N, C-alpha and C positions, 0 to 999 in steps of 0.2 A: 308530285305526290307529297303530301304533308303527313308527318308522323307525330302523333302526340299521345302522351300517356294520360289516362284519367287520374284524377287525384287519388282514387282508391288504390289503383295499381301502384302509383308512386309511393303512397304511404306504406303499403305492404312490403315493397322492395326496400324502403328505408328501414323498416323495422327488422328485416332480415339482415341488413347490413350492420346494424349496431352490434349484435352478438359477435359477428365476424371480426369487426374492428377491435372489440374488447379482447377476444381471443388472441389476435395478433399482437396487441399491446402487451398482454401478459406473457406471451411466448417470447417476445423480444427482450424481456427483462432477464438479467443474469440471475441465476439462483444463488443463494448464499454459498452453496458448495463450490460453484464455479468461481465466484469471487474469492473464496478462501483459497482455492487452488492457485489462482492467478497471483494472489498476494504472496503465497508461500514461495512461488517461483521468483517473484520480484525481490523478496527479502533475501533469498539465497544468492541471487545474482549480485545485488548491491553489496552484501556483506563479504562475499568472496572477493569482489573487486576491491573493497575497502581494505581488507586484510592483506591482499596481495600488493597493495600500494599502487593501484592502477586507477588514478583519478579520472582519466578519460573515459573509463568504463563505468565508474561509480557515479560520476557527476550527472549524467542524464536522469538518474533516479532521484536526485535531490530536487525539492520544490524550486521552481524557476526563480522566484523572487529572492531566494537566499543562496543561489549558486555561487555568486561572487564571494560571499563571505565564507562559504564552504571551501572554495579553492584556496583562499588566503590561509585559513586555519589548517587545512589539510597539508599544505606545504610544510608547515612545522611538524605535523604528525609524521609525515614521511621521513623527516630527518631524525626525529627523536624516538619514535616508538617502533619496537619490534614485537610483532604479534606471535604469541605462542599457541593459544587455543581460544576458540569462541564457542559458547554454548548458549543457545536460546533457552530461557528459563520459563517464561510464560507469555501469553498473548491475550489481550483483552480486546473485545470488539464493541464498536459504538455506531450508532446511527444519529447523526447530527448532535453529537455530544452526550447522548443518552446510551448507557450500556445496554447491550442486547443479550438475550438469553444465549447460553452456551452449553452444549452437551458434547462431551468427548472433546476431540481436538478442534472442532469448529463451531461457528455460530449457528443458531437455529433460525435466525431472522436475517433480513437484508441489512447490510452495514456499509458505511462509507469512511470509517476511521478505524484504526487499530493502534494499540500501543504494545510494542514488543519489548520485553525486558531481556537483556542480553548480558551474559557474564563473559568478560574477556580476561585472559591471562596475558599480561604484556610486560615488557621491560621498557622503561622510559629512561633514556640517556640523560645524564651521565651515570645513573645507577646501573648496576648489573644484576639487580634482584628482580625476580618475577613478582609482579603486583597484580592483584585481582581487582578488576574494575567492573562495576555494574552500571549499565547504561540503559536508558529508556529511549527507544526510537518511536517517534510518532509517524504513522503512515496515514496518508489521506488519499482518497480517490478523487482525482481532478481530471475532468474531460475524459473519463473512461480509463485513465492510467493511474497506477499506484505510485505515489511519490513520498519521499521521506523528509522529515524535518529532523536531521540528526542532532544529537547532543554530543559535541566534540570537546566540551569543557573538561571532562574527566581525563582526557588524554594529554592535557597540558601539565607541565611541571608545577 
């Protein structure tokens, strides 16, 4: 017994399949709110590990191509810097380098980059005075994960 579909039946089935595929594609995209929540958790985890001088925990959050440089510079930071306080100041969201609209604490649109401005109170040896440093951390979504391009220069003597 041979089964075949007429071209008309096939065309109707195909036309019904298109909206379903479009719906599934849209449903599988992360909303800006979900991306924002994931980014916030990642930022907190990285900065907590960074301040606690736990490079093995902080390192996986650093963009892969600069991890060796991060390890090298962070060795010096661990020896010379004592962290007192960290305060996130502001965050800006971007989609492929273009700033996206923001209302309240999060973005209104999809985004794949963020720049976080952070203020640290630190003591950098050999000084014993508390110094305030403002640092911008660039966060990028790569392969579905948020990674940071840290700016470690302000922590150097």
